[in-house]
C-alpha positions as CSV (number, residue, x, y, z in Angstrom):
1,M,25.7,26.7,-15.1
2,P,26.5,29.0,-18.1
3,A,24.6,32.3,-18.7
4,E,22.9,31.5,-21.3
5,T,19.3,29.3,-20.1
6,P,18.3,26.4,-21.6
7,G,16.2,26.6,-24.6
8,A,17.7,30.1,-25.1
9,S,21.2,28.9,-25.9
10,T,23.0,30.2,-28.8
11,D,24.1,26.9,-30.3
12,V,20.6,26.2,-31.2
13,A,18.7,27.1,-34.1
14,S,16.2,29.9,-32.5
15,S,12.7,31.0,-33.9
16,T,10.4,34.1,-32.9
17,A,7.8,32.6,-34.7
18,P,5.4,29.8,-33.8
19,S,5.6,27.0,-36.3
20,T,3.1,26.2,-38.9
21,A,4.4,23.1,-40.6
22,A,2.5,19.7,-39.8
23,P,3.6,17.7,-37.1
24,R,6.5,15.3,-37.4
25,R,6.1,11.8,-36.6
26,P,8.8,10.3,-34.5
27,R,10.4,7.2,-35.7
28,S,8.9,3.5,-34.3
29,N,12.3,2.6,-32.8
30,L,13.2,4.6,-29.1
31,P,15.8,7.3,-29.9
32,R,19.3,7.2,-28.5
33,Q,18.4,9.8,-25.8
34,L,15.2,7.1,-24.9
35,T,16.9,4.1,-24.3
36,L,17.8,2.8,-21.1
37,G,21.5,3.0,-21.7
38,G,21.3,6.6,-23.3
39,L,19.1,7.8,-20.4
40,V,21.3,5.9,-17.3
41,G,24.4,7.2,-19.3
42,G,23.4,10.7,-19.5
43,F,22.3,10.7,-16.1
44,R,25.2,9.3,-14.7
45,S,27.5,11.8,-16.2
46,T,25.8,14.4,-14.5
47,I,24.9,12.9,-11.1
48,G,27.2,14.4,-9.0
49,R,26.0,18.0,-10.1
50,F,22.5,16.8,-9.5
51,L,23.3,15.9,-6.0
52,Q,25.7,18.8,-5.1
53,Y,22.6,21.0,-6.3
54,Q,20.7,19.0,-3.8
55,V,22.7,19.0,-0.8
56,L,22.7,23.0,-1.4
57,A,18.9,23.5,-2.2
58,A,18.2,21.4,1.1
59,L,20.3,23.3,3.4
60,L,18.7,26.8,1.6
61,V,15.6,25.4,2.1
62,G,16.3,23.8,5.7
63,L,18.0,26.3,7.2
64,V,17.0,29.6,5.7
65,I,13.4,29.7,3.9
66,L,11.6,27.8,6.5
67,P,13.2,28.6,9.5
68,L,12.6,32.0,8.3
69,F,8.8,31.1,7.4
70,R,8.3,30.0,10.6
71,L,9.5,32.9,12.3
72,A,6.8,34.9,9.9
73,L,4.3,32.4,10.6
74,T,4.9,32.5,14.6
75,G,4.9,36.5,14.6
76,L,1.7,36.9,12.6
77,I,0.0,34.2,15.1
78,R,1.4,36.2,17.8
79,W,0.5,39.4,16.5
80,S,-3.3,38.2,16.2
81,G,-3.4,37.9,20.0
82,R,-3.2,33.9,19.5
83,R,-0.4,31.2,20.4
84,A,-1.4,28.7,17.3
85,I,-4.5,28.2,15.2
86,S,-6.3,25.1,14.2
87,S,-9.7,23.5,12.4
88,G,-11.9,25.1,15.2
89,D,-10.9,28.7,14.8
90,Y,-8.4,29.4,11.5
91,L,-11.8,31.2,9.5
92,S,-11.6,34.4,11.8
93,F,-7.8,34.6,11.8
94,L,-7.7,33.9,7.9
95,L,-10.3,36.8,7.4
96,S,-7.9,39.3,9.7
97,V,-4.9,41.3,8.3
98,Q,-2.7,38.7,9.9
99,G,-4.6,36.0,8.1
100,I,-4.4,37.4,4.8
101,V,-0.5,38.6,5.2
102,L,0.3,35.0,5.8
103,V,-1.6,33.3,3.0
104,L,0.5,36.0,0.9
105,V,3.8,34.7,2.4
106,G,2.6,31.2,2.1
107,L,2.2,31.3,-1.7
108,L,5.6,33.1,-1.9
109,V,7.4,30.6,-0.2
110,L,5.7,27.9,-2.1
111,S,6.6,29.4,-5.3
112,L,10.4,29.8,-3.9
113,L,10.2,25.8,-3.3
114,V,9.1,25.1,-6.6
115,V,11.4,27.3,-7.9
116,I,14.2,25.6,-6.0
117,N,13.0,21.9,-6.3
118,I,12.1,21.3,-9.4
119,N,12.8,24.6,-11.6
120,G,16.4,24.1,-10.3
121,L,16.8,20.8,-11.4
122,M,14.9,20.9,-14.6
123,L,17.4,23.3,-15.9
124,I,20.4,21.0,-14.8
125,A,18.7,18.2,-16.8
126,A,18.2,20.3,-20.0
127,D,21.9,21.6,-19.7
128,S,23.5,18.7,-19.6
129,L,21.5,17.2,-22.4
130,K,22.8,19.9,-24.2
131,G,26.2,18.6,-23.5
132,H,27.4,20.6,-20.6
133,R,28.6,18.3,-18.4
134,K,29.7,20.4,-15.6
135,G,28.4,23.9,-13.5
136,T,28.7,25.6,-10.9
137,L,26.8,25.1,-7.3
138,W,26.1,29.0,-7.5
139,G,25.3,29.3,-11.5
140,D,22.6,26.3,-11.3
141,L,20.9,28.4,-8.4
142,K,21.2,31.8,-10.0
143,A,19.8,30.3,-12.9
144,A,17.1,28.2,-11.1
145,L,15.9,31.8,-9.2
146,A,16.1,33.6,-12.3
147,S,13.0,31.7,-13.3
148,F,11.3,32.9,-10.1
149,P,9.5,35.6,-12.2
150,R,7.6,33.6,-14.5
151,F,5.3,31.9,-12.3
152,V,4.5,35.3,-9.7
153,Q,1.8,36.0,-11.5
154,P,-2.1,35.2,-11.3
155,A,-1.4,32.2,-13.7
156,G,1.1,30.5,-11.2
157,L,-1.7,30.0,-8.9
158,L,-2.3,27.1,-11.6
159,I,0.9,26.0,-11.1
160,L,1.1,26.1,-7.3
161,A,-2.6,24.3,-7.6
162,Y,-1.0,21.7,-9.6
163,V,1.9,21.0,-7.2
164,G,0.3,21.7,-4.1
165,L,-2.9,19.6,-4.6
166,V,-3.1,17.4,-7.9
167,V,0.3,15.6,-7.5
168,P,-0.2,15.1,-3.8
169,L,-3.6,13.5,-4.4
170,T,-2.7,11.3,-7.5
171,G,0.8,11.0,-7.6
172,M,0.8,12.3,-11.4
173,G,3.5,14.6,-11.8
174,F,6.2,16.6,-9.9
175,G,5.7,17.7,-6.3
176,L,7.2,18.6,-3.3
177,S,8.3,16.5,-0.4
178,A,7.4,19.0,2.1
179,L,3.7,18.2,0.5
180,S,4.5,14.5,0.5
181,G,2.3,13.3,3.3
182,L,-0.7,16.1,2.0
183,R,-3.9,13.7,1.8
184,I,-7.8,13.6,2.8
185,P,-8.0,12.9,6.2
186,N,-9.1,9.3,7.2
187,F,-12.1,10.4,9.0
188,I,-13.6,12.1,5.9
189,T,-12.5,9.1,3.8
190,S,-14.4,6.7,6.0
191,V,-17.8,8.9,5.8
192,I,-17.2,8.6,1.5
193,Y,-16.3,4.9,1.5
194,A,-19.1,4.6,3.5
195,N,-21.7,6.0,1.2
196,P,-21.9,4.8,-2.5
197,L,-22.8,8.1,-4.1
198,Y,-19.9,10.0,-2.2
199,L,-17.5,6.9,-3.5
200,T,-18.4,7.1,-7.3
201,G,-18.5,11.3,-7.3
202,Y,-14.7,11.1,-5.0
203,T,-13.9,8.7,-7.8
204,V,-14.5,10.6,-10.6
205,L,-13.0,13.6,-8.9
206,I,-9.8,11.3,-8.1
207,I,-9.6,10.1,-11.8
208,L,-10.2,13.6,-13.3
209,L,-7.4,14.8,-11.2
210,A,-4.7,11.9,-12.6
211,V,-5.7,13.0,-15.9
212,V,-5.0,16.2,-15.4
213,G,-1.5,15.4,-13.8
214,V,-0.6,13.1,-16.7
215,L,-1.8,16.0,-19.3
216,S,0.2,18.3,-17.4
217,I,3.6,16.9,-16.6
218,F,5.4,18.8,-19.1
219,V,4.0,22.2,-18.2
220,F,7.2,23.1,-16.2
221,H,9.2,22.3,-19.5
222,S,7.4,24.0,-21.2
223,V,7.4,27.3,-19.8
224,L,11.1,27.1,-18.8
225,L,12.6,25.3,-22.2
226,R,9.9,27.2,-24.9
227,G,9.6,30.8,-23.0
228,S,5.7,29.6,-22.9
229,T,3.5,31.9,-20.7
230,V,1.8,29.2,-17.7
231,W,-1.3,29.1,-19.7
232,G,0.6,28.3,-22.9
233,G,2.7,26.0,-21.3
234,F,-0.7,23.8,-19.7
235,R,-2.2,23.9,-23.3
236,F,1.4,22.6,-25.2
237,S,1.8,20.0,-22.5
238,W,-1.5,18.5,-22.7
239,R,-1.0,18.5,-26.9
240,L,2.6,16.9,-26.2
241,V,1.1,14.4,-24.0
242,R,-1.9,13.5,-26.4
243,Q,0.1,13.9,-29.6
244,Q,3.1,11.4,-28.6
245,A,1.3,9.2,-26.0
246,R,2.8,5.7,-27.8
247,L,6.4,7.0,-27.6
248,F,5.7,7.6,-23.8
249,F,3.8,5.1,-22.5
250,V,4.4,2.1,-25.0
251,G,8.1,2.8,-25.7
252,L,9.5,4.6,-23.0
253,L,7.2,3.8,-19.8
254,P,7.7,-0.2,-19.8
255,R,11.6,0.0,-19.7
256,L,11.5,2.7,-16.9
257,L,8.9,0.4,-15.0
258,V,11.3,-2.6,-15.5
259,L,14.0,-0.5,-14.3
260,F,12.4,0.6,-11.2
261,L,11.4,-3.1,-10.6
262,I,14.8,-4.3,-10.6
263,A,16.1,-1.5,-8.5
264,G,13.2,-2.5,-5.6
265,A,14.5,-6.1,-6.0
266,V,17.7,-5.0,-5.2
267,A,16.5,-3.2,-2.0
268,A,14.4,-5.3,-1.2
269,V,17.4,-8.3,-1.1
270,F,19.2,-6.0,0.9
271,L,16.9,-5.2,3.3
272,V,16.9,-9.1,3.8
273,L,20.7,-9.6,4.1
274,A,20.9,-6.6,6.3
275,A,19.0,-8.0,8.8
276,L,20.0,-11.7,8.7
277,P,22.9,-11.5,10.9
278,G,21.0,-10.0,14.0
279,E,18.3,-13.3,13.3
280,L,21.1,-15.9,13.1
281,L,22.6,-14.8,16.4
282,E,21.3,-15.5,20.0
283,P,18.1,-13.7,20.0
284,Q,17.8,-10.4,22.2
285,S,21.5,-10.3,22.9
286,F,23.5,-7.5,22.7
287,G,25.4,-8.9,19.5
288,A,22.2,-10.1,18.0
289,R,20.8,-6.9,18.4
290,F,24.2,-4.3,17.4
291,A,24.5,-6.7,13.9
292,L,20.6,-6.0,13.5
293,L,20.5,-2.4,13.9
294,T,23.9,-1.6,11.9
295,G,22.4,-3.5,8.8
296,L,19.4,-2.0,9.2
297,L,20.9,1.7,9.6
298,L,23.3,0.9,6.5
299,A,20.2,-0.2,4.7
300,A,18.0,3.2,5.4
301,V,21.3,4.9,4.3
302,V,21.4,3.3,1.4
303,L,17.8,3.3,0.7
304,A,17.7,7.4,1.5
305,V,20.7,8.1,-1.1
306,A,19.1,5.9,-3.7
307,G,15.9,8.1,-3.1
308,F,17.8,11.0,-3.1
309,V,18.7,10.1,-6.9
310,L,15.6,9.2,-7.9
311,A,14.0,12.9,-8.0
312,P,16.5,14.2,-10.3
313,F,16.5,11.2,-12.5
314,A,12.9,11.0,-13.1
315,I,13.6,14.9,-14.2
316,Y,16.3,13.9,-16.2
317,V,14.0,11.1,-18.1
318,Q,11.0,13.7,-18.5
319,T,13.4,16.3,-19.9
320,A,15.0,13.9,-22.3
321,F,11.6,13.0,-23.1
322,F,10.7,16.2,-23.9
323,V,13.8,17.3,-26.0
324,V,12.6,14.4,-28.4
325,A,8.9,14.8,-28.5
326,A,8.7,18.6,-28.3
327,P,9.5,19.3,-32.1
328,H,7.1,17.0,-33.3
329,V,4.3,18.5,-31.6
330,E,2.4,21.8,-33.4
331,Q,2.8,24.8,-31.4
332,T,0.8,28.3,-31.7
333,A,1.1,31.6,-31.0
334,R,-0.6,31.4,-27.9
335,D,2.3,29.2,-26.5
336,V,5.2,31.4,-26.8
337,Q,5.4,34.8,-25.0
338,K,6.4,37.9,-26.6
339,A,10.0,38.0,-26.4
340,G,9.8,34.8,-28.6
341,G,10.6,31.1,-27.7
342,S,13.4,28.9,-28.9
343,S,13.3,25.5,-30.3
344,P,14.6,22.6,-28.0
345,F,18.1,22.1,-27.4
346,T,20.8,19.7,-28.9
347,P,20.1,15.5,-27.9
348,A,21.7,13.9,-25.4
349,P,25.2,12.5,-24.2
350,T,26.3,9.9,-26.6
351,A,27.9,7.0,-24.7
352,E,31.4,7.8,-25.7
353,D,30.8,11.0,-24.0
354,V,29.9,9.6,-20.7
355,R,32.6,6.9,-21.1
356,H,35.2,9.7,-21.5
357,A,33.3,12.0,-18.6
358,G,33.7,9.1,-16.3
359,D,37.8,8.6,-17.1
360,Q,38.7,12.0,-16.9
361,A,36.9,12.4,-13.1
362,P,39.6,13.6,-10.7
363,R,40.7,11.0,-8.4
364,R,40.3,13.1,-5.4
365,R,36.7,12.8,-6.3
366,R,37.1,9.3,-5.5
367,R,38.7,9.5,-2.6
368,L,35.9,11.9,-1.2
369,V,33.5,9.4,-1.8
370,T,35.8,6.8,-0.1
371,G,35.9,9.1,3.1
372,V,32.4,9.9,3.3
373,V,31.4,5.9,2.9
374,A,34.0,5.6,5.7
375,L,32.4,8.4,8.0
376,V,29.1,6.8,7.3
377,L,30.0,3.5,8.3
378,T,31.4,4.6,11.6
379,L,28.6,6.6,12.2
380,C,26.2,3.9,11.5
381,V,28.6,1.5,13.6
382,G,28.6,3.8,16.8
383,L,24.7,4.5,16.6
384,A,24.4,0.7,16.5
385,A,26.2,0.5,19.3
386,L,24.5,2.9,21.7
387,L,21.1,2.1,20.7
388,A,21.5,-2.1,21.4
389,A,23.3,-0.9,24.9
390,N,19.4,1.0,25.3
391,F,17.5,-1.2,23.2
392,D,14.4,-1.5,25.5
393,D,14.6,1.9,26.7
394,V,14.3,3.1,22.8
395,F,12.2,0.2,21.3
396,A,9.8,-0.4,24.3
397,Q,7.5,-3.4,24.0
398,R,5.2,-1.9,24.9
399,R,3.1,1.6,26.3
400,D,0.5,2.1,28.3
401,M,-2.4,2.7,26.0
402,A,-5.7,4.5,26.8
403,V,-8.3,2.8,24.3
404,V,-11.2,5.1,23.9
405,A,-14.4,3.6,22.3
406,H,-15.6,5.8,19.2
407,R,-19.5,6.5,19.7
408,T,-19.9,4.8,23.0
409,G,-19.1,1.2,21.7
410,G,-17.8,1.1,18.5
411,D,-18.8,-2.1,16.4
412,L,-19.6,-3.6,20.1
413,A,-23.0,-2.6,20.0
414,P,-25.3,0.3,18.2
415,E,-23.7,3.4,18.1
416,N,-24.0,6.2,21.0
417,S,-26.4,4.0,23.2
418,V,-26.5,2.6,26.8
419,A,-25.5,-0.7,25.2
420,G,-22.4,0.6,23.6
421,V,-21.3,1.8,27.2
422,D,-21.7,-1.7,28.8
423,A,-19.6,-3.3,25.8
424,A,-16.5,-1.1,25.9
425,A,-15.9,-1.2,29.7
426,K,-16.9,-5.1,29.5
427,A,-14.0,-5.1,26.5
428,G,-11.5,-3.1,28.7
429,A,-12.0,0.2,27.5
430,A,-10.5,3.0,29.3
431,F,-12.8,5.4,28.3
432,S,-16.6,5.7,26.0
433,E,-16.9,8.6,23.8
434,F,-20.2,10.2,23.0
435,D,-21.9,13.0,21.3
436,V,-24.4,15.6,22.9
437,R,-27.0,17.6,21.5
438,R,-30.2,19.6,23.1
439,T,-33.4,18.6,21.7
440,A,-36.5,21.1,20.8
441,D,-37.8,20.8,24.5
442,G,-34.5,21.5,25.9
443,A,-33.3,17.9,27.0
444,Y,-30.1,16.4,26.1
445,M,-29.8,13.2,24.3
446,I,-26.9,11.2,22.0
447,N,-26.4,11.1,18.6
448,H,-23.4,12.2,16.4
449,D,-25.1,12.9,12.7
450,P,-26.8,16.3,11.8
451,N,-30.3,14.3,11.7
452,L,-31.3,10.6,12.8
453,K,-31.9,9.1,9.3
454,R,-28.5,7.0,9.1
455,V,-29.1,5.5,12.8
456,T,-33.2,5.4,12.9
457,G,-34.6,6.3,9.5
458,D,-36.0,9.4,10.8
459,S,-34.7,12.4,8.9
460,R,-35.4,14.6,11.1
461,T,-33.0,16.7,13.6
462,M,-32.9,16.3,17.3
463,E,-32.9,20.4,17.3
464,E,-35.9,20.1,15.6
465,M,-37.6,16.7,17.9
466,T,-38.9,16.9,21.4
467,S,-37.1,14.4,23.4
468,E,-40.4,12.3,24.1
469,Q,-40.9,11.7,20.2
470,I,-37.2,10.7,20.4
471,A,-37.3,8.2,22.8
472,G,-40.0,6.3,20.4
473,L,-37.0,5.8,18.0
474,K,-34.9,2.6,17.9
475,I,-30.9,3.3,16.9
476,H,-30.3,0.0,14.3
477,N,-26.9,-1.4,14.7
478,Q,-24.9,-1.4,11.6
479,F,-21.8,-3.6,12.5
480,G,-23.8,-6.7,13.2
481,S,-23.0,-7.4,16.3
482,Q,-26.0,-7.9,19.1
483,P,-27.9,-6.1,20.4
484,S,-29.4,-5.2,16.8
485,E,-31.4,-2.1,17.9
486,A,-31.2,0.2,20.9
487,P,-33.3,3.2,22.4
488,V,-32.1,6.9,21.5
489,P,-30.5,7.5,25.3
490,T,-30.2,10.5,27.4
491,L,-27.3,11.8,29.0
492,D,-28.4,11.0,32.4
493,Q,-28.9,7.2,31.2
494,I,-25.2,7.3,29.5
495,L,-23.6,8.7,32.4
496,D,-25.6,6.4,34.3
497,A,-24.1,3.4,32.6
498,G,-20.8,5.0,32.7
499,K,-20.6,5.7,36.4
500,K,-22.1,2.2,37.1
501,D,-19.6,0.1,34.7
502,E,-16.9,2.3,36.4
503,I,-15.2,3.8,32.7
504,G,-14.2,7.3,31.8
505,M,-16.6,9.4,29.5
506,F,-15.5,11.3,27.1
507,V,-18.5,13.8,26.6
508,E,-18.4,15.7,23.0
509,L,-20.6,19.0,22.8
510,K,-22.1,18.5,19.4
511,G,-24.0,20.3,16.6
512,P,-25.7,23.7,16.7
513,T,-27.0,23.3,20.2
514,A,-23.3,23.3,21.6
515,D,-23.2,26.6,23.3
516,H,-22.2,28.2,26.8
517,Q,-25.8,26.9,27.9
518,M,-25.2,23.4,26.9
519,V,-21.9,23.6,28.9
520,E,-23.5,24.5,31.9
521,D,-26.0,22.1,31.8
522,V,-24.1,19.2,31.2
523,I,-21.8,20.2,33.9
524,R,-24.3,20.7,35.9
525,T,-25.1,17.0,35.3
526,I,-21.9,15.4,35.8
527,R,-21.4,17.5,39.3
528,E,-25.0,15.9,40.1
529,K,-23.9,12.8,39.5
530,G,-20.4,12.9,41.4
531,M,-18.1,12.4,38.1
532,E,-16.1,15.1,37.7
533,D,-12.9,13.1,37.8
534,Q,-14.3,10.4,35.3
535,S,-15.4,13.0,32.5
536,V,-14.3,15.2,29.8
537,L,-15.9,17.7,27.8
538,L,-14.7,17.4,24.3
539,S,-15.4,20.1,21.4
540,L,-14.3,20.9,17.8
541,D,-15.1,24.6,18.6
542,Y,-12.1,25.8,20.3
543,D,-13.8,29.1,21.7
544,L,-16.0,26.4,23.7
545,I,-13.2,24.3,25.1
546,T,-11.9,28.2,26.5
547,Y,-15.1,29.2,27.9
548,I,-14.6,25.6,29.6
549,E,-11.3,26.3,30.8
550,E,-12.0,30.1,31.9
551,K,-15.5,29.2,33.4
552,H,-14.7,25.9,35.2
553,P,-11.2,25.3,35.1
554,E,-11.7,22.1,37.6
555,I,-13.5,20.0,34.9
556,Q,-11.5,18.3,32.1
557,T,-11.4,19.5,28.9
558,G,-10.3,18.0,25.2
559,Y,-10.1,19.9,22.1
560,L,-10.6,17.9,18.7
561,F,-8.8,19.1,16.0
562,Y,-7.5,17.4,12.4
563,F,-4.7,20.6,11.9
564,S,-2.8,23.2,13.4
565,V,-0.2,25.8,12.5
566,G,1.8,27.4,15.6
567,E,2.5,26.4,18.9
568,A,0.1,23.6,18.9
569,D,1.4,22.9,22.6
570,M,0.1,26.2,24.1
571,L,-3.8,25.2,22.3
572,V,-6.4,25.3,25.9
573,G,-7.1,21.8,26.7
574,D,-6.0,19.1,29.3
575,Y,-6.4,16.5,26.5
576,L,-5.3,17.6,22.5
577,I,-7.0,15.2,20.7
578,L,-5.3,14.6,17.3
579,E,-6.6,13.7,13.6
580,E,-4.2,10.7,12.5
581,D,-2.1,12.9,10.3
582,A,-1.7,15.7,12.6
583,A,-0.5,13.4,15.3
584,T,2.9,13.7,14.1
585,P,6.0,12.2,16.4
586,D,7.5,16.1,17.1
587,R,3.7,17.3,18.2
588,I,2.9,14.5,20.6
589,A,6.3,15.3,22.3
590,R,5.3,19.1,22.0
591,I,1.9,18.4,23.6
592,H,3.6,16.4,26.5
593,A,6.2,19.2,26.9
594,G,3.6,21.5,27.2
595,G,1.7,19.3,30.1
596,K,-1.3,18.1,28.1
597,K,-2.0,14.2,26.6
598,A,-2.2,13.5,23.1
599,I,-5.2,11.4,21.9
600,V,-5.6,10.2,18.4
601,W,-8.3,9.9,16.3
602,T,-10.3,7.9,14.6
603,V,-7.6,4.6,14.5
604,N,-9.6,2.0,12.9
605,T,-7.0,0.4,10.3
606,K,-4.4,-2.4,11.3
607,E,-2.0,-0.2,10.1
608,S,-3.1,2.6,12.2
609,M,-3.1,0.8,15.0
610,E,0.2,-0.5,14.7
611,K,1.8,3.1,14.6
612,F,0.1,4.4,17.0
613,L,0.4,1.6,19.6
614,G,4.0,2.1,18.8
615,S,4.2,5.6,19.4
616,E,4.3,8.0,22.4
617,A,0.5,8.9,22.0
618,D,-1.4,8.6,25.6
619,G,-4.5,7.3,23.7
620,L,-6.5,6.5,20.6
621,I,-10.3,6.8,19.7
622,T,-11.0,4.0,17.6
623,D,-14.4,1.7,16.3
624,H,-12.9,-1.6,17.0
625,V,-11.8,-2.1,20.6
626,T,-11.4,-5.5,20.2
627,Q,-9.1,-5.3,17.6
628,V,-6.9,-2.6,18.9
629,K,-6.5,-5.1,22.0
630,D,-5.8,-8.2,19.9
631,T,-3.1,-5.8,18.0
632,E,-1.9,-4.2,21.5
633,E,-1.4,-8.2,23.2
634,E,0.4,-9.2,19.4
635,M,2.8,-6.3,19.9
636,S,3.8,-7.1,23.3
637,H,5.2,-10.4,21.6
638,R,7.0,-8.4,18.7
639,T,10.8,-10.0,17.6
640,D,13.5,-7.0,18.2
641,L,13.5,-6.8,14.3
642,Q,9.8,-5.9,14.4
643,R,10.4,-3.4,17.1
644,V,13.2,-1.6,15.1
645,V,11.0,-1.5,11.9
646,D,8.1,-0.3,14.0
647,T,9.6,2.4,15.9
648,L,12.3,3.8,13.3
649,F,9.9,3.3,9.9
650,V,6.2,2.9,11.0
651,G,5.7,5.1,14.3
């Protein structure tokens, strides 16, 4: 990239004072830069530069920045005397010196990822729109890194909040692929969806965040290309979107949607054609499986390349829109830094420029592309042959999976009831999970929530009631199954039902009374009934699991968590029970390597059932035992195509 940065070039008119003229209205027909022909043509002229930079950025991030961050992360966690931090013990770590240092390092790394992955592509787009087709890789990277100081400031936290929270949760604006999986855990959203008040508040919040995401979509452009402060960039972006909404939403957006719909249709047709040979040949033969895998691998490569191109194209389009629309927005002195700003740069390349750029492309580049295509084709064919020869091992038709009924029986009976244990055993569940709390008179009874209002209508907590008072209450069946109600059981009654039904017991120690005394009392009860091998003690409190392992190593334990960092396989517990988002294939493999079992909670949707039934997890906790069993049976009769897709693209 040339030494000057976009927006500060000497080939455009500069202005150090804010404009006081009334904003001009853009003409009704789309400018050349914003027609599909202009956008696609302009992007084609510099796509090689974009792709080269993305490869360099991916290598820099994947081989240098993230490994160094993981090294720092591991070192800081070990410095604190731990091997991992998780949802059950993170607060004490964050309040330590090591935790504060880790937060600062994390913010620094996130800022660096923003600079490399977003700013770099945006500056290339701006430079291309100024007529510079070519640039050097190191020049482009240097220009991106030069923008780093603009974002390392207190107001830069707004940028990080925008990229790290608003964009992943709403899908509006520029984001980072490393944060694409960020979302609210299912066990939280299930509570939100079940409560009308929570759902209303959540919906309003997401709508507000989506509006913020759309209005802030040009904040990077304002900072990088106009010299705005971060605060000024947000203000200018909001004004631009409001004042030029018609040009964007009526003029540009429909054309882009048509383009993406066409691309989606082409991708769908390509996938169908890729899978067709394998379906036409003799089922489950080596030839059919080889053809199927070759087609799907090639389709995956094409789609991956398309996805690789999509990000810079989106940035190119938004940068072109900014170039055209920004001059029509009134600016104020607060928008521009003291050093002064610049007016927008020159228009995008014309169709004639694009044509000549294509004519001047060196032939060695075309030979290089041909060579890369041949190499990819060879690798896909070789990998397909290897996978086809070991098809049943790689794409297992069915894996042994322990089904755990949530809150005794899930939707088969009133929650946390003796009837639930019986129903779970009858449905074929391997375990029945339930929640233990201590009453005011020291007895142990079963309930999940902090109080009894949802299940019995009584708003008091178990901790403030006696066992006699609780025994007079009835649990209302909220699933519509039979029986319609059931008494609140004691720990003894639940364990007796489990022993009778010969079903495993996942005993979760719950609430403010989940302490060392509860541990000792529950273990004593389990031993009296001779159910040590049949029971697993669970908790969200990591210190409690550690206490059990130290004092009673013969008792099986399960640690429940919804996130972890560091060496998760080194967490204490015979079972590591992960929330869905935390149950990645890599983490499950590391848990197994550590000699522990991996259980996923709470798996309630059809999509999640198919995903984790096809995974390497040892079991799953669900409210829908029968549906899981039915899905398990359906998956045992999958076609080769379904097995491959489930393994490679779902599980």
